[in-house]
Structure formats: C-alpha cells, structure tokens
C-alpha positions as CSV (number, residue, x, y, z in Angstrom):
1,X,13.6,-16.2,-4.4
2,X,13.2,-12.4,-4.6
3,X,10.5,-10.0,-3.5
4,X,9.5,-6.9,-5.5
5,X,7.7,-4.1,-3.7
6,X,6.2,-0.9,-5.2
7,X,4.8,1.9,-3.1
8,X,2.0,3.7,-5.0
9,X,-0.2,6.7,-4.1
10,X,-3.1,4.4,-3.3
11,X,-1.7,0.9,-2.8
12,X,1.5,-0.8,-1.9
13,X,2.0,-4.0,-3.9
14,X,4.4,-6.9,-3.3
15,X,5.2,-10.1,-5.2
16,X,7.5,-13.0,-4.6
17,X,9.2,-14.7,-7.6
18,X,11.3,-17.8,-7.7
19,X,14.5,-18.2,-9.8
20,X,12.4,-19.3,-12.8
21,X,10.4,-16.0,-12.6
22,X,7.2,-17.7,-11.4
23,X,5.0,-15.7,-9.1
24,X,4.6,-17.6,-5.9
25,X,2.9,-15.0,-3.7
26,X,1.4,-11.5,-4.1
27,X,-0.3,-8.9,-2.0
28,X,-1.9,-5.5,-2.3
29,X,-2.3,-3.3,0.8
30,X,-3.3,0.4,1.2
31,X,-0.4,2.8,1.2
32,X,-0.2,4.4,4.7
33,X,0.3,8.1,5.3
34,X,3.8,7.5,6.5
35,X,4.4,5.0,3.6
36,X,6.4,2.7,5.8
37,X,3.3,1.1,7.4
38,X,1.9,0.1,4.0
39,X,5.3,-1.3,3.0
40,X,5.4,-3.4,6.2
41,X,1.9,-4.7,5.7
42,X,2.5,-5.7,2.0
43,X,5.8,-7.4,2.7
44,X,4.4,-9.3,5.7
45,X,1.4,-10.5,3.7
46,X,3.7,-12.0,1.0
47,X,6.1,-13.6,3.5
48,X,3.1,-15.1,5.4
49,X,1.8,-16.6,2.2
50,X,5.2,-18.1,1.4
51,X,5.3,-19.6,4.9
52,X,8.4,-21.7,5.5
53,X,9.6,-20.9,1.9
54,X,10.2,-17.3,3.0
55,X,13.6,-18.4,4.3
56,X,14.7,-18.8,0.7
57,X,14.2,-15.1,-0.1
58,X,17.6,-13.7,-1.0
59,X,16.7,-10.3,-2.5
60,X,14.2,-7.5,-2.0
61,X,13.7,-4.8,-4.6
62,X,11.8,-1.6,-3.7
63,X,10.2,1.1,-5.8
64,X,9.2,3.9,-3.5
65,X,7.5,7.3,-3.5
66,X,9.4,8.5,-0.4
67,X,11.7,10.9,-2.3
68,X,8.9,12.3,-4.4
69,X,6.7,12.9,-1.4
70,X,9.5,14.5,0.6
71,X,10.0,17.1,-2.2
72,X,6.3,17.7,-2.9
73,X,5.5,18.0,0.8
74,X,8.8,19.9,1.8
75,X,9.2,17.3,4.5
76,X,12.3,15.7,5.9
77,X,14.7,17.5,3.5
78,X,18.3,18.2,4.5
79,X,19.9,21.6,4.5
80,X,22.4,22.0,1.6
81,X,25.4,24.2,1.0
82,X,25.2,24.9,-2.7
83,X,28.5,25.6,-4.5
84,X,28.9,26.4,-8.2
85,X,32.2,26.4,-10.0
86,X,31.7,29.1,-12.7
87,X,32.7,32.6,-11.7
88,X,32.7,35.1,-13.3
89,X,30.9,33.6,-16.3
90,X,27.7,32.4,-14.6
91,X,27.1,35.0,-11.8
92,X,24.1,36.5,-13.7
93,X,21.8,33.7,-12.5
94,X,22.5,32.6,-8.9
95,X,21.9,29.0,-7.7
96,X,18.3,28.0,-6.9
97,X,17.0,30.8,-9.0
98,X,13.4,30.0,-10.0
99,X,12.8,27.6,-7.1
100,X,9.6,27.9,-5.2
101,X,10.3,30.1,-2.2
102,X,9.2,27.5,0.4
103,X,11.4,24.8,-1.1
104,X,14.4,27.1,-1.3
105,X,13.9,28.1,2.3
106,X,13.6,24.5,3.4
107,X,16.8,23.3,1.5
108,X,19.3,26.1,1.2
109,X,22.0,26.5,3.9
110,X,23.8,29.1,1.7
111,X,25.0,29.3,-1.9
112,X,28.1,30.7,-3.6
113,X,29.7,30.9,-7.0
114,X,33.5,30.6,-7.1
115,X,36.1,30.7,-9.8
116,X,36.3,27.5,-11.9
117,X,34.4,25.5,-14.5
118,X,35.3,24.1,-17.9
119,X,34.8,24.8,-21.5
120,X,32.7,22.3,-23.6
121,X,35.9,20.4,-24.6
122,X,36.9,19.9,-20.9
123,X,39.6,22.5,-20.7
124,X,39.4,24.8,-17.7
125,X,37.8,28.2,-17.9
126,X,39.7,29.2,-14.8
127,X,41.7,27.5,-12.1
128,X,39.6,26.3,-9.1
129,X,39.7,28.8,-6.2
130,X,40.5,26.5,-3.4
131,X,40.6,29.3,-0.8
132,X,37.1,30.6,-1.7
133,X,35.8,27.0,-1.4
134,X,37.2,26.7,2.1
135,X,35.8,30.1,3.2
136,X,32.3,29.1,1.9
137,X,32.4,25.8,3.7
138,X,33.5,27.5,7.0
139,X,30.6,29.9,6.7
140,X,27.9,27.3,6.0
141,X,29.3,24.3,8.0
142,X,27.1,24.9,11.1
143,X,23.9,24.8,9.0
144,X,24.6,22.3,6.3
145,X,23.7,18.6,6.3
146,X,25.2,18.1,2.8
147,X,27.1,19.9,0.1
148,X,26.1,20.1,-3.6
149,X,28.8,20.9,-6.1
150,X,28.1,21.9,-9.8
151,X,30.8,22.9,-12.3
152,X,30.3,24.4,-15.7
153,X,30.5,21.5,-18.2
154,X,31.6,19.1,-15.5
155,X,30.3,16.1,-17.6
156,X,33.3,17.0,-19.9
157,X,35.7,17.0,-17.1
158,X,34.9,16.2,-13.5
159,X,38.4,17.0,-12.0
160,X,37.4,20.2,-10.3
161,X,34.2,18.7,-8.8
162,X,36.3,15.9,-7.4
163,X,38.8,18.3,-6.0
164,X,36.0,20.2,-4.1
165,X,34.8,16.8,-2.7
166,X,38.4,16.3,-1.3
167,X,38.3,19.8,0.3
168,X,34.9,19.1,1.9
169,X,36.4,16.0,3.5
170,X,39.4,18.0,4.7
171,X,37.3,20.8,6.1
172,X,34.1,19.1,7.4
173,X,35.2,15.5,7.8
174,X,33.9,12.3,6.2
175,X,30.5,12.5,7.8
176,X,29.1,15.3,5.5
177,X,27.9,13.8,2.2
178,X,28.8,15.5,-1.1
179,X,26.6,15.5,-4.2
180,X,28.6,16.0,-7.5
181,X,26.7,17.2,-10.5
182,X,28.6,15.1,-13.2
183,X,27.3,12.0,-11.4
184,X,23.7,13.2,-11.4
185,X,22.6,15.0,-14.5
186,X,23.7,15.7,-18.0
187,X,24.4,18.9,-20.0
188,X,22.5,22.1,-19.0
189,X,24.0,23.9,-16.0
190,X,21.0,25.1,-14.1
191,X,18.9,21.9,-14.5
192,X,21.9,19.8,-13.5
193,X,22.6,22.0,-10.5
194,X,18.9,21.7,-9.5
195,X,19.0,17.9,-9.7
196,X,22.3,17.9,-7.7
197,X,20.9,20.0,-4.9
198,X,17.7,17.9,-4.7
199,X,19.9,14.8,-4.5
200,X,21.8,16.3,-1.6
201,X,18.6,17.3,0.2
202,X,17.3,13.7,0.0
203,X,20.2,12.0,1.8
204,X,18.3,12.0,5.2
205,X,15.2,10.6,3.4
206,X,17.2,7.9,1.9
207,X,18.7,6.9,5.3
208,X,15.1,6.8,6.7
209,X,13.9,4.6,3.9
210,X,16.8,2.1,4.0
211,X,16.5,2.0,7.8
212,X,12.8,1.3,7.7
213,X,13.2,-1.4,5.1
214,X,16.0,-2.9,7.1
215,X,13.9,-2.9,10.3
216,X,11.0,-4.6,8.5
217,X,13.3,-7.3,7.2
218,X,14.9,-7.7,10.6
219,X,11.5,-8.1,12.2
220,X,11.0,-11.2,10.0
221,X,14.5,-12.5,10.6
222,X,15.6,-12.1,7.0
223,X,19.1,-11.3,5.9
224,X,18.8,-10.3,2.3
225,X,20.3,-8.1,-0.4
226,X,18.2,-5.0,-0.9
227,X,17.9,-2.9,-4.1
228,X,16.0,0.2,-5.1
229,X,14.3,0.8,-8.4
230,X,15.3,3.8,-10.4
231,X,13.9,6.1,-13.0
232,X,14.7,4.0,-16.1
233,X,13.2,0.7,-14.8
234,X,16.5,-0.8,-13.6
235,X,17.9,-1.3,-10.1
236,X,20.6,0.0,-7.9
237,X,22.1,-1.4,-4.8
238,X,21.1,0.1,-1.5
239,X,24.5,1.8,-1.0
240,X,24.2,3.3,-4.5
241,X,20.6,4.5,-3.8
242,X,21.9,6.2,-0.6
243,X,24.3,8.3,-2.7
244,X,21.8,9.0,-5.5
245,X,18.3,9.1,-3.9
246,X,17.0,11.5,-6.6
247,X,17.2,8.7,-9.1
248,X,14.4,6.9,-7.5
249,X,11.8,9.6,-8.2
250,X,10.4,8.1,-11.5
251,X,10.7,4.5,-10.3
252,X,6.9,3.8,-10.0
253,X,5.9,4.4,-13.6
254,X,9.1,2.7,-14.9
255,X,8.4,-0.4,-12.8
256,X,4.9,-0.6,-14.3
257,X,6.2,-0.5,-17.8
258,X,8.9,-3.1,-17.2
259,X,6.3,-5.3,-15.4
260,X,3.9,-4.9,-18.2
261,X,6.5,-6.1,-20.7
262,X,7.4,-9.1,-18.6
263,X,3.8,-10.2,-17.9
264,X,2.6,-9.8,-21.5
265,X,5.6,-10.8,-23.4
266,X,5.2,-7.7,-25.5
267,X,8.2,-5.4,-25.8
268,X,6.9,-2.6,-28.0
269,X,3.6,-1.2,-26.8
270,X,1.7,1.5,-25.1
271,X,1.2,0.8,-21.4
272,X,-1.7,2.2,-19.3
273,X,-1.2,1.8,-15.6
274,X,-4.5,2.6,-13.9
275,X,-4.3,3.2,-10.2
276,X,-6.7,4.6,-7.7
277,X,-6.0,8.3,-8.4
278,X,-4.4,8.5,-11.9
279,X,-3.6,6.6,-15.1
280,X,0.0,6.8,-16.2
281,X,0.6,6.1,-19.9
282,X,4.0,5.4,-21.3
283,X,5.6,3.6,-24.3
284,X,7.8,0.5,-24.2
285,X,10.6,0.4,-26.7
286,X,12.6,-2.9,-26.7
287,X,11.1,-3.8,-23.3
288,X,12.3,-0.6,-21.6
289,X,10.5,2.7,-21.0
290,X,10.8,5.4,-23.7
291,X,12.6,8.2,-22.0
292,X,11.5,11.8,-22.0
293,X,13.4,14.3,-24.2
294,X,12.1,17.2,-22.1
295,X,13.4,18.5,-18.8
296,X,11.5,17.0,-15.8
297,X,9.9,19.3,-13.3
298,X,9.8,18.0,-9.7
299,X,8.1,20.0,-7.0
300,X,8.3,23.1,-9.1
301,X,12.1,22.6,-9.9
302,X,13.3,21.9,-13.4
303,X,15.9,19.1,-13.6
304,X,17.6,17.2,-16.4
305,X,18.3,13.7,-15.3
306,X,16.7,10.8,-17.2
307,X,13.0,10.2,-16.6
308,X,10.5,7.9,-18.3
309,X,8.2,9.7,-20.8
310,X,5.0,9.4,-18.9
311,X,1.6,11.1,-19.5
312,X,-0.5,11.1,-16.3
313,X,-4.2,11.8,-16.5
314,X,-6.6,12.3,-13.5
315,X,-8.5,9.0,-14.0
316,X,-8.4,6.0,-11.7
317,X,-10.5,3.6,-9.9
318,X,-11.2,6.1,-7.1
319,X,-11.9,9.0,-9.4
320,X,-15.1,10.8,-8.4
321,X,-18.0,11.2,-10.9
322,X,-20.0,14.4,-10.9
323,X,-23.7,14.6,-10.2
324,X,-24.7,14.3,-13.8
325,X,-21.8,12.2,-15.0
326,X,-20.5,14.9,-17.4
327,X,-17.2,15.4,-15.4
328,X,-14.8,12.7,-14.3
329,X,-12.2,13.8,-11.7
330,X,-9.8,15.2,-10.9
331,X,-10.8,14.5,-7.3
332,X,-10.3,10.9,-6.1
333,X,-11.2,9.0,-2.9
334,X,-7.8,7.4,-3.2
335,X,-7.1,4.7,-0.6
336,X,-10.5,5.4,1.0
337,X,-12.3,3.7,-1.9
338,X,-13.2,0.6,0.2
339,X,-15.3,2.8,2.5
340,X,-16.6,5.5,0.1
341,X,-17.4,3.9,-3.3
342,X,-20.9,2.7,-4.0
343,X,-19.6,-0.8,-4.8
344,X,-18.4,-1.0,-1.2
345,X,-21.6,0.4,0.4
346,X,-20.4,4.0,0.4
347,X,-22.2,7.1,-0.9
348,X,-19.6,8.4,-3.5
349,X,-19.9,7.5,-7.1
350,X,-16.5,6.6,-8.5
351,X,-15.1,5.3,-11.8
352,X,-15.0,1.9,-10.2
353,X,-18.8,2.0,-9.7
354,X,-19.2,3.2,-13.3
355,X,-17.1,0.3,-14.7
356,X,-18.9,-2.2,-12.5
357,X,-22.3,-0.9,-13.7
358,X,-21.1,-1.2,-17.3
359,X,-20.1,-4.8,-16.8
360,X,-16.4,-4.3,-17.0
361,X,-15.5,-5.8,-13.7
362,X,-16.9,-7.5,-10.6
363,X,-15.6,-5.4,-7.7
364,X,-16.8,-4.6,-4.2
365,X,-19.5,-6.0,-1.8
366,X,-22.6,-4.2,-3.1
367,X,-24.4,-4.3,-6.5
368,X,-24.3,-1.1,-8.6
369,X,-27.2,-0.3,-10.8
370,X,-26.6,1.0,-14.3
371,X,-28.0,4.5,-14.8
372,X,-27.6,7.4,-17.2
373,X,-25.1,9.2,-14.9
374,X,-22.7,6.3,-14.7
375,X,-23.0,5.4,-18.4
376,X,-22.1,9.0,-19.3
377,X,-19.1,8.8,-17.0
378,X,-17.9,5.7,-18.8
379,X,-18.1,7.5,-22.1
380,X,-16.3,10.6,-20.7
381,X,-13.5,8.4,-19.3
382,X,-13.1,6.4,-22.5
383,X,-12.7,9.7,-24.4
384,X,-10.0,10.8,-21.9
385,X,-8.0,7.6,-22.4
386,X,-8.3,7.7,-26.2
387,X,-7.0,11.3,-26.2
388,X,-4.1,10.3,-24.0
389,X,-3.2,7.4,-26.2
390,X,-3.2,9.6,-29.2
391,X,-0.8,12.0,-27.4
392,X,1.7,9.3,-26.4
393,X,1.5,7.3,-29.6
394,X,3.2,10.0,-31.7
395,X,1.2,9.0,-34.8
396,X,1.7,5.2,-34.6
397,X,-1.6,3.2,-34.4
398,X,-0.2,-0.3,-34.8
399,X,1.0,-0.9,-31.3
400,X,-1.1,-2.8,-28.7
401,X,-2.0,-1.2,-25.3
402,X,-1.2,-3.3,-22.2
403,X,-3.6,-2.5,-19.4
404,X,-2.1,-2.9,-15.9
405,X,-2.7,-1.7,-12.4
406,X,-5.5,-2.3,-9.9
407,X,-7.9,-0.1,-11.8
408,X,-7.2,-1.6,-15.3
409,X,-10.7,-3.0,-15.5
410,X,-12.2,0.5,-16.1
411,X,-10.5,0.6,-19.5
412,X,-12.6,-0.6,-22.6
413,X,-11.6,-3.7,-24.6
414,X,-10.9,-1.6,-27.7
415,X,-9.3,1.8,-28.0
416,X,-8.8,4.1,-31.0
417,X,-5.1,4.3,-32.0
418,X,-4.2,0.8,-30.7
419,X,-4.1,-2.6,-32.4
420,X,-5.5,-4.4,-29.4
421,X,-5.9,-4.1,-25.6
422,X,-3.8,-6.8,-23.8
423,X,-4.7,-7.7,-20.2
424,X,-2.0,-10.0,-18.8
425,X,-2.4,-12.2,-15.7
426,X,-1.3,-10.5,-12.5
427,X,-1.7,-7.1,-14.2
428,X,-2.8,-5.5,-10.9
429,X,0.7,-6.0,-9.4
430,X,2.7,-5.3,-12.6
431,X,4.6,-2.5,-10.8
432,X,5.9,-4.9,-8.1
433,X,6.8,-7.5,-10.8
434,X,8.7,-4.8,-12.6
435,X,10.8,-4.1,-9.5
436,X,11.5,-7.8,-9.0
437,X,12.7,-8.6,-12.5
438,X,14.7,-5.5,-13.2
439,X,18.4,-5.3,-14.2
440,X,21.0,-3.0,-12.7
441,X,22.3,-0.2,-14.9
442,X,24.6,2.7,-15.2
443,X,24.8,5.8,-17.4
444,X,27.4,8.3,-18.5
445,X,27.0,11.5,-20.4
446,X,30.0,13.4,-21.8
447,X,31.5,15.5,-24.6
448,X,33.9,13.9,-27.1
449,X,35.9,15.4,-30.0
450,X,34.4,14.6,-33.4
451,X,37.8,14.0,-35.0
452,X,41.0,12.6,-33.4
453,X,40.4,11.1,-30.0
454,X,36.7,10.4,-30.7
455,X,37.1,6.6,-30.5
456,X,39.2,6.7,-27.3
457,X,36.7,9.1,-25.7
458,X,33.7,6.8,-26.6
459,X,35.5,3.8,-25.2
460,X,36.2,5.7,-21.9
461,X,32.5,6.6,-21.8
462,X,31.5,2.9,-22.4
463,X,33.8,1.8,-19.5
464,X,32.5,4.5,-17.2
465,X,28.9,3.5,-17.8
466,X,29.8,-0.2,-17.3
467,X,31.6,0.7,-14.0
468,X,28.5,2.6,-12.8
469,X,26.3,-0.4,-13.6
470,X,28.6,-2.6,-11.5
471,X,28.5,-0.1,-8.7
472,X,24.7,-0.3,-8.9
473,X,24.8,-4.1,-8.4
474,X,25.3,-5.6,-11.8
475,X,27.4,-8.8,-12.4
476,X,30.7,-7.4,-13.8
477,X,31.0,-10.3,-16.3
478,X,27.5,-9.9,-17.8
479,X,27.2,-6.1,-18.2
480,X,26.3,-5.0,-21.7
481,X,26.1,-1.6,-23.5
482,X,22.4,-1.3,-24.3
483,X,22.3,2.3,-25.6
484,X,24.9,4.5,-27.1
485,X,24.0,7.8,-28.7
486,X,26.1,10.5,-30.4
487,X,24.7,14.0,-31.0
488,X,26.8,16.5,-33.0
489,X,27.2,19.8,-31.2
490,X,27.1,22.9,-33.4
491,X,28.7,26.4,-33.1
492,X,31.9,25.2,-31.6
493,X,35.4,26.2,-32.6
494,X,36.3,22.5,-32.7
495,X,33.9,19.7,-33.9
496,X,32.5,17.7,-30.9
497,X,29.7,15.3,-30.1
498,X,27.7,14.7,-27.1
499,X,27.9,11.0,-26.1
500,X,25.4,9.2,-23.9
501,X,26.0,5.6,-22.9
502,X,23.8,3.2,-20.9
503,X,25.0,-0.1,-19.6
504,X,22.9,-2.8,-18.0
505,X,23.2,-6.3,-16.7
506,X,21.7,-8.9,-14.3
507,X,22.4,-8.6,-10.6
508,X,25.6,-10.2,-9.4
509,X,25.3,-13.6,-7.8
510,X,24.9,-13.5,-4.1
511,X,27.9,-15.0,-2.3
512,X,27.3,-18.4,-0.8
C-alpha cells in the first residue's frame, strides 16, 4: 500500500491506496502553523483507520508547501554564495538584481561574476577563471551555507559548472551543497540564476521537512520509501528532493490536477480545485497539467523552471461575504472556518454559508437561512468562476470541468464555457490522491545543431532525461519519453534548435 499526503493552506489531506489503486482510508485535518503538526495529524488518522493493515504501507508520497512558505515568509532560508560564470559579457546586471530587498538580505552571502560561460552552441566564451572562483569561495566561506553556480548557456554545455562544483568540494569540503543552474532551469540567464539561488537557499528547509516526515514515520514504526511531489505532477525520491527542493513549489496544484484525472477518468478537462481560501484552475492535457509558457514569479523573484499553468482566484469555502453580498473575498477565515462560519455557529458569513443556503451542500452543525445577501454572494461567486474558466479555456468550450477540493460544493452544476461539471467520488482529497498515484519523471533542456549532429544531440537529450527520471525514483526498465519538443532558434550564425525532453515512468519496485 501507499499513502499520499498533500499540505494545503487550509487543510492537510491524506489517503491510503492499495496496489489496485483502491482508496482504503482517507483523512482531512487542519494545516498547522508549523505545517508539520497537520502532516502528523493527517498521517496518524489514516494509519489509525487502516489499523493492522498499516504495516503493509511501503511508500509515502508528500506534496508540501514548506518551500513556498519559506520563500514567502523569508523564514528558514540558507545563506548562499552566488557565482556567475559570464564576465565580462554579463557584468551590466549583477546577480540578484530585481530581488525584493528583504529576500536578498536573507539569502545572499556574497555574489561575484567571473570569467567563463558558453556561446549558444556550447563553445566557451572564455576559459573558466579557476583562481577567481577560489578567491570568491575563500571570501564567502564563513557566511555561506550553500553555493549557487550559473553559467551563460550552461544548458548547452555544463562542463564549467561541474568544474566549479569540484573546486567547491576542494576548497570547502563535501559538506557544503552546490546548486548548478543547468540542473534547475532552462534558457534565460537571470531567471535560471534566480531559480538556482532559491534552490540553494532551500536546502535547510528540505532537510527539516525530510527529517520531520522521517520522525513521524518512525513514531509509527514504519520503514517506508518516501517521495516528494514536484511541479509537473510527478514524484521524486527523497534524496532527489533534497538536492532540488525548489521543484516542489508547484506540487499542490499539480497534485490536484493529477488526482482529478485519476478519480474522474477524464484526461482532457478544466479542473477547479476549491480550497478554503482560493480556487486554483488548471487544464489537463493527456492526464497531465498544462504547463505555463510564462516565467513563474515566486516571492517577488522571476524564475524559469517548469510550473503548471494555474489561475488562482480568491474564492474558497472560507471566503468572507461582505455586508450586502456584493463583494466576495479576498479575505478568508481559512482553517478557522469551523469556528467562525455561520454553518458552524460562528458570526462570519462565508461562501460555505452562501452555498449551504442555496442548497448546494449540507455542511456544518447549524442551519443557514437563505436571504438576499447570501443569494447575491452566490451570483457574484458564479460570475468569478465563469470568468476564470473563460480565461483558462483559451477559446475551447467543449471540455468538461472537474470540481475537486473540500470546497467544491460551492460551484454550480453548470458553467458557461464547459460541456459539463464532473464531481468524482473522493473529490475533496483529490490532491492527496494525485500524490499517491504519481509517476517519477526527469527533464532535460538543451541546444542542438539543426543540421549535422542533430540526431545524436537529441538522443543524448533523451538519455539524460531518462537518467534523471531514474534518479528521481523511476523503474529503469519502464521509463518512457512522454514529451519531446524542438523549437528553432533564430538569428544565429549556425542553425540550431532548442530541445526539451521529459521522461516518466512508474516507481521502481521496492526491494524485498
């Protein structure tokens, strides 16, 4: 059996599935301020429901907001020595330019640009200045918890970045982790550098999360394999997550989309995940989340690693209704809904109360009378959702909408721009289900010549993506290439294409 856990802003959900993908136990518990407490409570509830069968749990998959919260709250981040390989070509814009002042102050242990970097075809712009790298490390060693290395066009050739990693080990020892940009982001120097620095800043957070999860499992006497959900709805082994914690940031919405596809059996649809504070809308394409083509902004920092294309609106079960019902949100009572909402005997009118009064759900412990205020709030909320559907549908009105999440009952049964509204069983824990049924994956982004050598370069890219999937926990014999895209690059002296490859496969079999 396996257990999937998803930590949301309001609730932490957990489910247990057997090897036939049947849901055997499920739980929903309030997310605690420290996150770990809610995780412990949800996992304990599922294991208690399983009883003696809990001994058969072999894997635990976790989707968590720890990394996101650490960046947003500037809490628990490590100090990073930031090194760019690109002088003199890139000195006009220094590292961490454009970062919020408080985040830069929390993260930066010093930054430098040294000679090095590559042309778009992978050839060196200048030889790497080993001596300058060593001087920089000596200057920052006392203050740095990790090192982030970004080379110009390193996705085309990672040789210089790997050489710097060797120098870091020589100068600072094996205990200082190194984040290399060609392993984190794609093309786009500043965005890739930002993602690499955030990744390095999150190493301590990743250790805390893995330690907390391990402690919770040890409390229950379980020896299991653990995996973390990542941004594209797939999994990575705990050791892989410890190296690339930034890849967990978009795991919550991705889990919901994957869980919606599994529970409904629909692989091409719009998904609305309604929580206590917000509704996340995304699009399923072939059972996987449609990815965003735009750069992702996290905590005020622009990055370029792959994220699901999600539209979030301030509408959830805990969203507060104004005095006359004309305004819905953005304020929410969040995880305090069981004490503050009218349906639970509180004094705050929420969207849960409006939906209960409209007959859309039976929630709470107290009756809620229908009145003009709550009826108007329902109309306002329906208009918000219809507008959001129109924005994510990109002109297509033939797809169904799958309603999931604990607050899904606030959505109407018909919505403009959709063919139907699907409400699968166990929809309120779709995010945890998505974590439990996910595959492991790996990606690779590079530049290849458009003429001679193209076929060999693409084959190398396919192999690298497959190797990364295996490193993330996939069964080596069952990895498949699920996405391969070539984009011609213009204005180059030699024709070239940008190649993006994604490989995925089921988790490797646990040793007996």
